[in-house]
Steps between C-alpha positions, in 0.01 A plus 500: 500500500201364310347720230252368242550544213876507551653836398728523200782644715515462877800602710529536878742752648636566849274675745127523560210741493249509786139601431409700811171643620610846374579364154291622209447459126588801287399558136731736314307822443679556167363176353273543194134518598383172343783305658443679829136387507608139448762531771236624746268210412766234547666654807183412690573130441839540665356688796236229552770229485704678765197528725406132460853356523684734735208640696509874441391735225727753330407827333517574129580848374619681192809724520854552374730205555779746584306643794290212632559325829302197381711200413303279255530689172313452171723639225430562131739379228318511168823530303646160586220274626249325271128424550525218756853572621595625846795522737524487880799630694510458878768694688542543876325838469228456239308270266474615138237343270558629149282461187410671177134398491212432734540130431867519597409664829231239562743212444773663708256544786376140468861380529554728799193348666653154462830621646310625805329161536846342502674743731248700696626846598873427460589494128848403376668751271445375147473586132233364265457551127205322350288454188309206345623276221150411370263786435165332583474300820140402541248273669169366369218488756210266421187673632241288328489122554372481853665774705427865430723714726372806680624841395694520827678171421589618150642824641698301756644298216591814309692615811674162506592525131646847539701395807678234294526722189243303298370749244208326331191325636259333259140458613363180341124482444271258322156594631563667836471863391162672500471519121202685364231265368658197672310502827384136457867397500638698793189558713595243766877547501560839676693629195757775475347835413617779273539729802724248675726455199534874439589556866749212491654632178562838665644332807736282293616794291620683813714194581646462147300181445339483158157342536437302181162362392506127424177363354415152372408566137506167314515199733436480875150647475320237706265714709412722205440234236305262721253777585178461295522864383844452341523125432424570133859632477655173620683269260333190645121472479311446826759669722229635729346158567787336690529505881753736653847351542816658641701252294315569175542873554876459462495369148243571237244768405659669200337777297335408169730669247246454218252732672557871427262597779730311741797708381304820560414370847870439581620835370224676690628341821858593413407864435294530819778349712796686345332838551547466878880476490767758417732222380581480129527120524208259471530124550236322289629161627368285208639178647391137535239510224452124528163482323590717200358355176348202684145627487334789320820613325602151387447591134750785531753265654450243227547766232788705638651296784454564871825697541409736215154557645659579837757744360247689292266545796785598733611757242150652490496531879849652509412749226197612700723562803750697289220702340398610848847619594642203692774241452357146494639215708408134464603162643725330248430131568279444195761635255819380668560229238453744210634828643557653157122553484535761774650736239152525347375678811521878542852630558583525870266221613642334810529121534454363853694174513401298808669195642433360846718190531767501774739375232510800266616450143602748233304338216211746482694823547752378242221429250371854544836676477615284207183610320599863556238574764624782724205605716492216753418467868601178672232387743579267792250414774471505878355145502188591699246330275349167609664510844397621844853636541725619216775259400780739592794275407359442151426873470862585581634264234251610236536873565877490521528300177262726309675815624838357401359449149355852503844647568674270254261582215453867597120486515289812551347374819425235761138444603458274804158334506259382767191312381168423665438150366215308664377790712837646612520332839855608599523812716610800284794598721658158439593629153714777646805275529499398134438858393800614704711234324387647168561859612854417614600286203354727230658817643847346511656206321675391819308201637492432874487140616164390637594484868669839481212685338259327738698643792481842339122475451454374855668815630375766259143383446423340835745658745645159591863559596559125541455467123320167527135586437482467121676164508234383746233615254679296235508192723128536567421527129696181431294298749197487271331164435180617332523788258192710434468374143461140619253601772280694257517254213418204723192679633381623160551161341290338774227765455484472119624856443778392262466361152733201533477430126663831412833472319799513733301426815669269751299329771619494859483193722539702820613836629841412644782603267636177343866420437647474151371144463145618567479336843469668840788448742323515838832515687586820313154637568547446871851651487363814333229529766772495766700757302189718481451479877868578567488807274185627671671461838794703370267779388346522845849520648612765250195724544670721768778583251263645241422868446158578649340601169610172336378258767167468317681364194679240713167407654364447147774240445396330823137484389586366157753254642225364720285471187774295333506264798124453498487431126778244548284321756200512265721355227597211725134436581418479131809294426392228742180432310121534474360471757794545731559244767498200266876483546550337843877546488527875539832595660487652847571860396219487242233393747433862609339556158154528652284657229260688728789660687678578174180646354465730800861615471467563127176691553662721764802552275272627221352757738850627577593500133196713418614760751847492344348553155305805615818678609609551140212415268141571418259213552526426125506119459589395852179297503642270231797406719264451792294268281804277436594476868136448603475206261788326677357589842159359406650178368711455811182530705315237298567134438700580189814584698413342837746283689361218709495556877514879470500616860310818405189323373 
């Protein structure tokens, strides 16, 4: 039996219970009224699951458990069961789901839904006792740097979170909310609206998912600070004069801390955004302030030191959040080497300690705990950024390692992140796998091996009883030759969109991912292309095994796998020189690199990708991704990338 997260206690007994067409769900009529209302709300989820998985709908009614003929019973136990705790007892005659709170009933029903996905109508007799080991199990959803999800997509993700007992979802925004007086910033980006957030907040609350505002409030203010109306608040002079760059957007554009009007501007945004959420948490982010004290505030840095300037400004922002009734959160990367400074912040402030390497260390969490910091979330990542397909194997290692540290150091929470670097090209549902890893490993300290949890996800999430689907996704993700970062940077460098003199900038010679020695191993490139093609063939073969409502997600992997293959071919074209065709010794299997044909395929792929985007997202910045692909298409169709003797001329 696969259940995610794994229950604290699971025991199978002799016998079985059969859910028949005359079965029904009964809510104990003697339950207290508030708990009864929650039980009614959540019982509908179980009825819908039965209809979708088994094929028939059951009734729900409220009556005495002593007199009812219905056999799926929701039972109150407020005396023994805590907030998120529940029990399930399956006997040959009845199923009992017992809880002391609405959240307990919700989680018991979500587990029962998974049992039905495993077993159908014939359920083994079993006993489950369950509760989480870490109180906050969250995800961070980037809704700002390219992809702005529709309200329907955000609600779908709230359903997903609740199903896997994730109880916090942070909504990250830089410029993509319809702030008052900021129309020049968001006017072309189909922003989130106040009405959408309020409706989403209500929806999440019903599913025990705390919707937390997360707002860039120090660094990461590219779209705001490069706008002529607000560029006066930017640390670096002339921020509004540079050409747009997806790469540049990732790094700089820090607020001018010497400008009091800029502080008022930030706190005004914070107040406007926080007023839409019922949550008492507010993430001010405050990370990656690379330009601090390098421009307008240089004198402050020279006088007090950059770290002191940062801490004082962070403290002002946190105090504003506290003054308005919320608990501040912030990313801890700037202060990780001097964590004792965190004690200067308002009591209760929460440090978000991120680490995304597959090889997770304890250095940072140990620094924080040794300094006496108690309010910590550990923040792994789903590895979606800069790739067409999430790097699932790296995500597993990173998330498992961070969750192991979270249990070892008894942190308050785990916050699994997905980021929209360089336009957020990866399909949103690709992050589900990493988020399930985080849900499973933060709920319980028992870690499943990668192949085993992948089998569980294949069954529970996708309906694949062969258990192979998620491993095929992993194989496809590992067949990448050109990551999105290389593709974008190569284009922007050629177009003069990047300041190559900027500190820390590294030029690229091509877009194929080089080996450790900096050279491209063409044999490995070709091997990955074959691996990509094999994985795509497996997905086509596995499609009949997939639950009908999840086939669209598998198709998204097929589309993006095809995109990986095409970018690999473009990378080979570029690798063989300008103009192509000068090398007369191309190997036989590289001769099909006919640029006109490749351009046509890539152009058609972009059309399909745009349709995929529209399933989940507003138009937002889709045009920026189209611009990158169109640049490669145009160059393939001109002499820049043309092979000699192209049969399509």
